[in-house]
Every structure is written in C-alpha cells, then in structure tokens.
Kinemage of the C-alpha trace (Angstrom):
@kinemage 1
@onewidth
@group {chain A} dominant
@subgroup {mainchain}
@vectorlist {calphas} color= white
{ca unk a 1} P 0.000 0.000 0.000
{ca unk a 2} L 1.356 3.389 -1.014
{ca unk a 3} L 0.296 5.529 1.934
{ca unk a 4} L 1.961 8.609 0.427
{ca unk a 5} L -0.456 8.383 -2.500
{ca unk a 6} L -3.565 8.453 -0.300
{ca unk a 7} L -4.947 11.947 -0.670
{ca unk a 8} L -8.283 13.619 -0.091
{ca unk a 9} L -8.931 17.068 -1.497
{ca unk a 10} L -10.959 19.448 0.654
{ca unk a 11} L -13.283 22.038 -0.799
{ca unk a 12} L -15.703 22.692 2.018
{ca unk a 13} L -17.137 26.019 3.045
{ca unk a 14} L -14.548 28.161 4.782
{ca unk a 15} L -14.380 29.520 8.301
{ca unk a 16} L -14.570 33.305 8.178
{ca unk a 17} L -13.847 35.654 11.078
{ca unk a 18} L -17.092 37.582 10.506
{ca unk a 19} L -19.114 34.444 11.297
{ca unk a 20} L -17.286 33.623 14.535
{ca unk a 21} L -18.908 33.748 17.959
{ca unk a 22} L -17.293 35.478 20.940
{ca unk a 23} L -17.381 32.223 22.924
{ca unk a 24} L -15.867 29.082 21.348
{ca unk a 25} L -18.352 26.870 23.173
{ca unk a 26} L -21.183 28.467 21.210
{ca unk a 27} L -19.410 27.733 17.931
{ca unk a 28} L -18.624 24.198 19.108
{ca unk a 29} L -22.308 23.649 19.797
{ca unk a 30} L -23.151 24.656 16.237
{ca unk a 31} L -20.465 22.407 14.783
{ca unk a 32} L -21.531 19.484 16.995
{ca unk a 33} L -25.120 19.840 15.782
{ca unk a 34} L -23.931 19.856 12.185
{ca unk a 35} L -21.773 16.787 12.832
{ca unk a 36} L -24.772 14.948 14.292
{ca unk a 37} L -27.023 16.063 11.417
{ca unk a 38} L -24.468 14.814 8.880
{ca unk a 39} L -25.218 11.232 9.918
{ca unk a 40} L -21.581 10.360 10.621
{ca unk a 41} L -20.792 7.453 12.945
{ca unk a 42} L -20.458 8.532 16.597
{ca unk a 43} L -19.990 12.288 16.187
{ca unk a 44} L -19.497 12.484 19.970
{ca unk a 45} L -16.349 10.331 19.825
{ca unk a 46} L -13.214 12.214 20.834
{ca unk a 47} L -9.556 11.424 21.319
{ca unk a 48} L -8.455 12.200 24.869
{ca unk a 49} L -4.777 12.679 25.668
{ca unk a 50} L -3.294 12.627 29.162
{ca unk a 51} L 0.235 12.481 30.566
{ca unk a 52} L 1.936 9.757 32.583
{ca unk a 53} L 5.446 10.490 33.886
{ca unk a 54} L 6.210 12.584 30.820
{ca unk a 55} L 4.769 10.039 28.371
{ca unk a 56} L 1.680 11.082 26.391
{ca unk a 57} L -1.230 8.630 26.368
{ca unk a 58} L -4.301 8.860 24.122
{ca unk a 59} L -7.532 6.926 23.642
{ca unk a 60} L -11.057 7.371 22.304
{ca unk a 61} L -13.850 8.317 24.724
{ca unk a 62} L -17.425 9.488 24.160
{ca unk a 63} L -18.663 12.982 24.930
{ca unk a 64} L -21.739 12.565 27.121
{ca unk a 65} L -22.417 16.145 28.152
{ca unk a 66} L -21.646 19.636 26.936
{ca unk a 67} L -22.133 22.870 28.897
{ca unk a 68} L -19.322 25.074 30.193
{ca unk a 69} L -17.067 22.114 29.527
{ca unk a 70} L -16.866 18.674 27.930
{ca unk a 71} L -18.202 15.788 30.020
{ca unk a 72} L -17.303 12.105 29.791
{ca unk a 73} L -17.567 9.134 32.159
{ca unk a 74} L -15.104 6.400 33.064
{ca unk a 75} L -13.602 4.275 35.802
{ca unk a 76} L -11.675 6.575 38.153
{ca unk a 77} L -9.160 3.745 38.734
{ca unk a 78} L -8.432 3.283 35.017
{ca unk a 79} L -5.200 4.490 33.435
{ca unk a 80} L -6.754 7.786 32.392
{ca unk a 81} L -8.330 8.225 35.819
{ca unk a 82} L -4.986 7.753 37.551
{ca unk a 83} L -3.275 10.026 35.039
{ca unk a 84} L -5.832 12.792 35.564
{ca unk a 85} L -5.442 12.446 39.331
{ca unk a 86} L -1.715 13.095 38.929
{ca unk a 87} L -2.077 15.818 36.296
{ca unk a 88} L -5.554 17.140 35.402
{ca unk a 89} L -4.309 18.909 32.274
{ca unk a 90} L -5.484 17.094 29.162
{ca unk a 91} L -6.358 17.515 25.492
{ca unk a 92} L -9.306 16.454 23.341
{ca unk a 93} L -9.682 16.060 19.586
{ca unk a 94} L -12.962 15.674 17.694
{ca unk a 95} L -12.029 14.086 14.314
{ca unk a 96} L -14.996 14.897 12.112
{ca unk a 97} L -13.497 13.555 8.869
{ca unk a 98} L -16.743 13.197 6.870
{ca unk a 99} L -17.364 16.951 7.044
{ca unk a 100} L -13.674 17.974 6.787
{ca unk a 101} L -13.571 19.411 10.287
{ca unk a 102} L -11.603 18.952 13.474
{ca unk a 103} L -11.805 20.585 16.894
{ca unk a 104} L -8.907 20.546 19.365
{ca unk a 105} L -9.371 21.360 23.052
{ca unk a 106} L -6.813 21.878 25.808
{ca unk a 107} L -7.905 22.303 29.408
{ca unk a 108} L -8.194 20.851 32.880
{ca unk a 109} L -10.401 17.967 33.975
{ca unk a 110} L -12.191 17.674 37.299
{ca unk a 111} L -14.717 15.183 38.585
{ca unk a 112} L -18.392 16.023 38.232
{ca unk a 113} L -20.603 15.800 41.304
{ca unk a 114} L -21.718 12.368 42.558
{ca unk a 115} L -25.318 13.378 41.779
{ca unk a 116} L -24.425 14.083 38.134
{ca unk a 117} L -22.614 10.751 37.880
{ca unk a 118} L -25.614 8.989 39.455
{ca unk a 119} L -28.014 10.523 36.924
{ca unk a 120} L -25.930 9.458 33.965
{ca unk a 121} L -25.265 5.975 35.359
{ca unk a 122} L -29.003 5.432 35.835
{ca unk a 123} L -29.552 6.269 32.150
{ca unk a 124} L -27.116 3.615 30.904
{ca unk a 125} L -28.302 0.267 29.530
{ca unk a 126} L -28.342 -2.541 32.073
{ca unk a 127} L -25.422 -4.429 30.487
{ca unk a 128} L -23.314 -1.247 30.480
{ca unk a 129} L -24.083 -0.729 34.164
{ca unk a 130} L -22.954 -4.281 34.890
{ca unk a 131} L -19.802 -3.758 32.851
{ca unk a 132} L -18.880 -0.692 34.900
{ca unk a 133} L -19.170 -2.763 38.075
{ca unk a 134} L -17.473 -5.891 36.765
{ca unk a 135} L -14.527 -4.586 34.760
{ca unk a 136} L -11.223 -3.821 36.531
{ca unk a 137} L -10.531 -1.328 33.769
{ca unk a 138} L -6.937 -1.063 32.487
{ca unk a 139} L -5.728 -3.957 34.648
{ca unk a 140} L -4.251 -7.162 33.237
{ca unk a 141} L -6.699 -10.091 33.138
{ca unk a 142} L -5.855 -13.719 32.391
{ca unk a 143} L -8.249 -14.267 29.497
{ca unk a 144} L -11.712 -13.550 28.095
{ca unk a 145} L -13.225 -16.378 30.130
{ca unk a 146} L -12.152 -14.709 33.367
{ca unk a 147} L -13.577 -11.395 32.203
{ca unk a 148} L -16.921 -13.018 31.364
{ca unk a 149} L -16.943 -14.676 34.781
{ca unk a 150} L -16.569 -11.264 36.442
{ca unk a 151} L -19.599 -10.097 34.480
{ca unk a 152} L -21.671 -13.078 35.609
{ca unk a 153} L -20.590 -12.560 39.221
{ca unk a 154} L -21.778 -8.947 39.022
{ca unk a 155} L -25.063 -10.087 37.483
{ca unk a 156} L -25.610 -12.578 40.326
{ca unk a 157} L -24.718 -10.010 42.990
{ca unk a 158} L -26.733 -7.049 41.732
{ca unk a 159} L -29.617 -8.610 39.838
{ca unk a 160} L -31.523 -5.882 38.000
{ca unk a 161} L -30.709 -3.099 40.498
{ca unk a 162} L -27.185 -1.953 39.715
{ca unk a 163} L -25.881 0.968 41.749
{ca unk a 164} L -23.081 3.200 40.516
{ca unk a 165} L -19.797 2.080 42.092
{ca unk a 166} L -17.819 4.813 43.840
{ca unk a 167} L -14.859 4.251 41.533
{ca unk a 168} L -16.897 5.160 38.437
{ca unk a 169} L -18.107 8.600 37.402
{ca unk a 170} L -17.689 11.655 35.245
{ca unk a 171} L -15.153 14.342 34.440
{ca unk a 172} L -15.714 17.805 33.032
{ca unk a 173} L -12.918 19.322 30.954
{ca unk a 174} L -12.969 23.125 31.220
{ca unk a 175} L -11.294 24.486 28.089
{ca unk a 176} L -8.415 26.948 28.097
{ca unk a 177} L -7.799 26.626 24.351
{ca unk a 178} L -10.147 25.598 21.537
{ca unk a 179} L -9.032 25.359 17.901
{ca unk a 180} L -11.406 24.906 14.962
{ca unk a 181} L -10.010 23.374 11.761
{ca unk a 182} L -11.869 23.482 8.468
{ca unk a 183} L -10.404 21.698 5.449
{ca unk a 184} L -9.877 23.890 2.360
{ca unk a 185} L -8.683 23.430 -1.211
{ca unk a 186} L -4.913 23.134 -1.795
{ca unk a 187} L -4.287 22.389 1.883
{ca unk a 188} L -4.817 26.069 2.730
{ca unk a 189} L -7.038 25.083 5.614
{ca unk a 190} L -8.786 27.455 7.999
{ca unk a 191} L -7.539 27.291 11.591
{ca unk a 192} L -9.143 29.542 14.201
{ca unk a 193} L -7.828 29.378 17.747
{ca unk a 194} L -9.519 30.693 20.887
{ca unk a 195} L -7.284 31.255 23.933
{ca unk a 196} L -8.836 31.983 27.306
{ca unk a 197} L -7.869 35.384 28.686
{ca unk a 198} L -9.489 35.957 32.055
{ca unk a 199} L -13.244 35.944 31.509
{ca unk a 200} L -12.951 36.416 27.745
{ca unk a 201} L -11.248 34.805 24.759
{ca unk a 202} L -8.513 35.890 22.367
{ca unk a 203} L -9.300 34.799 18.808
{ca unk a 204} L -6.454 34.169 16.357
{ca unk a 205} L -6.091 32.733 12.875
{ca unk a 206} L -3.270 30.222 12.412
{ca unk a 207} L -1.485 29.312 9.206
{ca unk a 208} L -2.341 25.774 8.062
C-alpha cells in the first residue's frame, strides 16, 4: 500500500472571522449539531490525551455532556483516571473527517458531582451498568473467560438493580484553548484558535 499516495482534497465552506462567535463553546455547539445532522458514525467520539510520567497517552472516549465544559464518564481507577489524578491537564480532539472538520481542546479535567454521575449511570443500559461494576478497567486479566466470569458474578450479585460504584463517574474538561479546523482546497485550511484570557477569549487565525 502506497500511503503517500492516499490523498483527499478538501473544498468545504470556509471559516470566516465575521461568522465567529465570541465564545468558542457556542461555535462548538453549532459544529456538533452539524456533525450529528451529517449522519456520521459517533460524532461524539473524541480522542483524549493525558500524561503519565512525561509520556503522552491517548484513547477514544465518548462525549456525554456539553455545557461550560466537555463531560465524559469512566472508571476513576483506570489508566486515564490515575493520570488525571496526577495531572488534570489534558487535550481532546474531535475528528470529524466526513465533514472535513476537526476541533482541538486543551484544558483541565475535574470530577463532576456524585449526583451528576448517578443521573448518567441510571440512564445507561443494564449491560453497560454491569460492565462498569465488573470490569477492573486497564488492569491485566488472564483471558476472556475470566472477564466473562466477572460479568456473571456482578449479574448474580446485583440482579436488576445496579448501583453506581464509587470508583466510576464523570469528568468535566474546562477548556483553556479551543481550535477549529476546516479543510480547504490546496491544503490552505482554515484554523481559528480561541485562547482563554481571564473571563474572555482571544481569537487568532493560524497558518495551516
């Protein structure tokens, strides 16, 4: 396979300063709606990068809430949970390839309230609730059989009433930087960066 020959030309509508909002979260909301309306697979999927002893670590997680920050849920004892406990600074990337867009976020993560975690956990499908209880996320397990046995043990213990375990809940990433990328013809892409400055934002255009 000749990877160097793989090329996609972009010719989407541009990102013009006159159409920008003062708050990047407002623009993100518009872009998220357009990503959902496009019919793409999992438009709420985002890459999340953390740091562990100077080594970057990244994985896909799902955005499950959006207000003054970006909310996702996980096991607090997972690799990313331990990494955020040591260093709450993190980065997110929304790779919206089908509509030639990308959004990068840099900020700090903090746990949401137990009540917010409880509400989301209660909304999850039963099997997902069991999985949150049963899985020792990020830890080494012997094999798939052992993992399935943990699931069946949780099913026997909890029945149909699964309570949120204390080690599972949400984080909210409050952004300090948000960059919007719009693909353009000839690789002259639009890049608009918002940098937090006190209670307001500095808006800058970056060269592609």
